[in-house]
C-alpha positions in Angstrom: 85.6 130.0 106.9 89.4 130.6 108.1 92.1 129.0 106.3 95.4 127.7 108.0 98.6 127.7 106.6 101.9 125.6 108.4 105.1 125.2 106.9 107.7 123.2 108.5 111.6 123.4 107.2 113.1 119.8 108.6 116.6 118.8 108.4 116.7 114.7 109.0 120.4 114.2 109.2 120.2 110.2 109.1 118.5 109.9 105.6 121.7 109.1 103.3 119.5 109.2 99.9 116.4 110.3 98.6 114.8 107.0 98.4 115.3 106.9 102.6 113.9 110.8 103.0 111.1 109.6 100.7 110.5 106.7 102.8 110.3 108.8 106.6 108.4 111.7 104.5 105.7 109.1 103.4 105.6 107.9 107.2 105.3 111.3 108.2 102.7 112.2 106.1 100.5 109.1 106.3 100.6 110.1 109.9 99.5 113.9 110.2 96.3 113.3 107.6 95.6 109.9 109.7 95.8 111.7 113.6 94.7 115.4 112.6 92.7 115.4 109.0 95.0 117.5 106.8 96.4 118.0 103.9 100.6 117.7 103.5 102.9 118.1 100.9 106.6 118.2 99.9 107.3 122.1 99.1 111.0 122.2 98.4 114.1 120.3 98.3 112.6 117.4 96.3 116.5 116.9 95.3 118.3 117.1 98.5 118.8 113.9 101.2 118.5 115.4 104.5 116.3 118.5 104.1 112.5 119.1 103.1 110.0 121.5 103.5 106.6 120.2 104.2 103.3 122.2 104.0 100.0 121.5 105.5 96.4 123.0 105.1 93.1 123.0 107.2 90.1 125.0 108.0 87.5 125.7 110.4 85.1 128.2 111.0 86.8 129.4 113.8 90.4 130.5 114.4 90.8 129.1 117.8 90.4 125.5 116.6 92.7 125.9 113.8 96.0 127.2 115.9 95.4 124.4 118.4 95.1 122.1 115.7 98.8 122.8 114.2 100.3 123.5 116.9 100.0 120.3 118.2 101.3 119.5 114.7 104.5 121.0 115.4 104.8 119.1 118.7 103.8 115.3 117.3 106.3 116.1 114.8 109.4 117.7 117.1 108.2 114.2 119.4 108.4 111.6 116.7 111.0 112.7 114.0 114.2 111.4 114.2 116.0 114.9 112.8 115.1 118.2 113.3 112.6 121.3 112.3 114.8 124.5 111.6 111.7 126.5 110.6 108.2 127.1 111.6 105.9 129.1 109.5 102.2 129.4 110.6 99.8 131.7 108.2 96.2 132.3 108.1 93.8 133.3 104.8 
């Protein structure tokens, strides 16, 4: 079994409060969970309005399947988020 971990640092320039940021991230979390079947969590910058670090984890017996899923998630977020991805980190266990 292989575990794939994706960590993204996101800049949300149109969030003007923590409440607004949480609302945007909640929509993103729900979308990722339903479309890609991954576990999602905010890892850092909980007290910053316009910045977030989120992590996603998925597992499979084949690394190629995990790679494809995590790369599709990055593309999906780039297309739908009203912000910018600052950093992408993919690791396997």
